[in-house]
N, C-alpha and C positions, 0 to 999 in steps of 0.2 A: 424576581426571576434573574438568574445568572446569565450573563452574556456568554455565548459560545463563540469560539474563534475557529475559523476554518483552518484545517491542517491537512496537508496532502501527504500520503504515504505510498511509496512504491512497494508493491508486493511481488515476490518472485515465487514461482511454483517449482518445487523440487520433489521428485518422486511422488507426485500427485497431491502434495500438501503445500498450501500457501503459507508463506512466512513474511514477516516484516523485513525489508531490506534497507530502506532509507526513508526519511521524512523531512519535510520543511514547510514553512508557512507560505512559501513562494512556489506555485505550481511549476513555473518555468525551470526552477532549480531541480525539481524532482524529474521533470522531463529530460533534462540534461543527464542526470544520473541514469535514467532509463536507457538513454542512447548508449551510454558507456556499458551498461549491463548487457545490451543486445548483442555485443560481440560474442558472448558465450551462451546466450539464451534467445530463443525466438520470441517475437513480440507476444505470441499467444500465451507465453509463460510469464509475462509481466503484466501488471495492472496498477494503475494509479487510482487510489480511492480517496475520497474526502470524508473526514469525520471532524469532530471537535478535537481540541488539542490535548485531551487527557489520554494517558496510556491505557486506562481501562476501556475507553470507547474504541480505541484502535484495536486492542486485543479482542474485544467482543466482536468487532466487525470481522476480523480474521477467523475467529472460531466459527461464526455463523457461515462464512463462505465455505470453510472446510466441511461443516456439517451438511451443507446443501450440495457439496460435490462440484462446485464451480471450478 
């Protein structure tokens, strides 16, 4: 079984659609980026999610969020 690595991604919602904004292995670094983004976005339009560190898993997560209308 392959070991998965935790990866944190900052998502930003524009026009009702979540998109990938920034990612890092260190959650604190992502929180700092979120604080910078909050100048132009309210906190409800940003979200930090945790997935493994493959691009496919991050994109799948975002696709599912958008399908569910979060």
